[in-house]
SELUMVEX-439428 format. One record per residue (C-alpha): x negated, y, z negated; residue in three letters; residue number from 1. Coordinates in pm, 1 decimal, always signed. Each point is the difference from the previous one (the first is absolute). Last residue first. Layout:
X, Y, Z, ALA, NUM
...
END
This chain:
-8803.5, +129.8, +823.1, PRO, 114
+234.6, +276.1, +4.5, GLN, 113
+287.6, -61.2, -237.8, VAL, 112
-75.8, -254.7, -264.3, LEU, 111
+222.9, +58.7, -290.6, GLU, 110
-75.9, +115.2, -307.2, PHE, 109
+38.1, -91.0, -420.3, GLU, 108
-168.3, +237.0, -243.2, ILE, 107
-3.7, -155.6, -322.5, ARG, 106
-165.4, +306.6, -183.5, ASP, 105
-189.8, -120.8, -359.8, VAL, 104
+44.7, +40.9, -353.9, ILE, 103
-274.6, -241.8, -203.0, GLN, 102
+160.0, -232.1, -214.4, ASP, 101
-89.9, -282.9, +192.4, VAL, 100
-403.2, +97.0, -61.3, ASP, 99
-196.4, -176.8, +300.0, TYR, 98
-362.2, +128.2, -32.5, LYS, 97
-290.6, +80.4, +258.1, GLY, 96
+238.5, +222.9, +246.3, TYR, 95
-72.8, -164.3, +376.7, LEU, 94
-102.1, -372.1, -110.9, ASP, 93
+193.2, -29.6, -334.3, LEU, 92
+348.3, +121.3, +218.4, TRP, 91
-120.6, -289.4, +271.5, LYS, 90
-64.2, -238.1, -237.2, ALA, 89
+351.7, +86.5, -129.9, VAL, 88
+140.4, -20.1, +339.3, PHE, 87
-145.1, -327.3, +11.9, LEU, 86
+167.4, -124.8, -320.0, HIS, 85
+326.9, +147.3, +70.3, PRO, 84
-3.2, -261.1, +308.6, ASN, 83
+14.3, -43.8, +379.8, LEU, 82
-102.2, +416.0, -3.0, PHE, 81
+122.1, +274.9, +283.6, GLY, 80
+138.8, +193.5, -281.9, GLU, 79
+349.3, -65.0, +111.6, LEU, 78
-135.7, -372.1, -71.2, ARG, 77
-110.7, +72.3, -355.8, ALA, 76
+306.1, +151.4, -41.2, GLU, 75
+203.4, -283.1, +38.3, LEU, 74
-215.9, -232.3, -190.7, MET, 73
+68.5, +257.4, -302.1, THR, 72
-328.1, +205.8, -132.1, PRO, 71
-27.5, +65.2, -331.4, ARG, 70
+11.7, +384.1, -74.7, GLY, 69
-104.1, +285.6, +145.9, LEU, 68
+250.5, +198.0, -159.6, LYS, 67
+196.8, +206.3, +223.3, GLN, 66
+45.3, +326.3, +203.2, ARG, 65
+240.1, -94.8, +312.3, ASP, 64
-76.7, +115.1, +330.7, VAL, 63
+216.2, -86.5, +301.7, SER, 62
+6.1, -69.6, +404.2, ILE, 61
-319.7, +144.2, +76.4, VAL, 60
-88.9, -13.7, +358.3, ARG, 59
-292.0, -77.1, +143.7, ILE, 58
-268.7, +56.1, +279.9, ARG, 57
-260.8, -220.2, +149.7, GLY, 56
-411.7, -49.5, +17.2, VAL, 55
-97.8, +357.6, -101.6, ALA, 54
-400.1, +106.3, +47.3, LYS, 53
-181.7, -87.7, -347.3, LYS, 52
-46.7, +352.4, -250.6, GLY, 51
+33.1, -198.8, -322.7, ARG, 50
+83.9, -349.2, +86.6, GLY, 49
+164.2, -251.9, +276.2, PRO, 48
+296.1, +323.6, +16.7, GLN, 47
+362.6, -74.8, +99.4, ILE, 46
+150.2, +342.7, +122.9, ALA, 45
+287.6, +126.8, -233.6, TYR, 44
+421.6, +16.9, +142.3, THR, 43
+206.2, +217.4, -192.9, LYS, 42
+416.8, -196.7, -102.8, GLY, 41
-120.5, +22.8, -398.1, VAL, 40
-331.4, +176.4, -104.9, GLU, 39
-304.8, -107.3, -66.6, TYR, 38
-231.1, +244.8, -237.4, ARG, 37
+214.4, -156.9, -342.8, CYS, 36
+71.6, +268.5, -226.7, PRO, 35
-284.7, +90.7, -248.5, MET, 34
+7.7, -81.8, -343.9, GLU, 33
-84.3, +259.7, -249.9, SER, 32
-291.2, +6.1, -256.0, CYS, 31
-304.4, +25.9, +261.5, GLY, 30
-108.9, +323.2, -205.7, CYS, 29
+9.1, +203.2, +285.0, TRP, 28
+361.8, -144.5, +86.7, GLY, 27
+50.2, -331.5, +295.1, GLY, 26
-25.9, -368.5, -134.1, TRP, 25
-8.1, -227.1, +283.9, LYS, 24
+163.4, -325.0, -67.0, MET, 23
-216.9, -314.2, +176.7, ARG, 22
+166.5, -150.2, +329.7, ARG, 21
+208.9, -267.0, +94.3, ARG, 20
+17.6, -140.6, +280.5, THR, 19
+281.7, -162.0, +252.8, VAL, 18
+74.5, -144.5, +332.2, THR, 17
-246.3, -201.0, +51.8, LYS, 16
+39.0, -291.6, +247.3, LYS, 15
+88.7, +192.2, +277.3, ARG, 14
-304.2, -111.3, +155.5, ARG, 13
-140.8, +375.5, +56.6, LEU, 12
+87.2, +52.2, -344.8, ILE, 11
-243.1, -383.1, -128.0, LEU, 10
-224.7, +157.3, +240.9, ASP, 9
-8.9, +339.5, -236.8, CYS, 8
-59.0, -185.3, -282.6, LEU, 7
-314.5, -191.5, +101.3, ASP, 6
-142.5, +372.7, +98.8, PRO, 5
+90.3, +133.1, -313.5, SER, 4
+260.7, +216.8, -34.8, PHE, 3
+42.6, +365.7, +28.7, GLN, 2
+296.4, +187.6, +88.8, MET, 1
END
């Protein structure tokens, strides 16, 4: 699973245990939603960018589809941020837009191999 290098560091320090991923759309016309590519119980490499060497492994605990919404303090902390404002700022940095109605996959995980 790819993360920016700063987020990889938070995972390795056990400060980040949740990530939100934009939902994928499938089909030749892009009109139907696809299931999340990450499965509960499976482990995935933590990569600090596409094609980068893994820095650890995580196990997915849960996957929920939901609106991006307005993050609570608890959810911001699970994402590795001190407050919701910092979470939103990082999302904007990564994706350029923050739409509270956007559907995302909320993926909870645990570090299994640093």
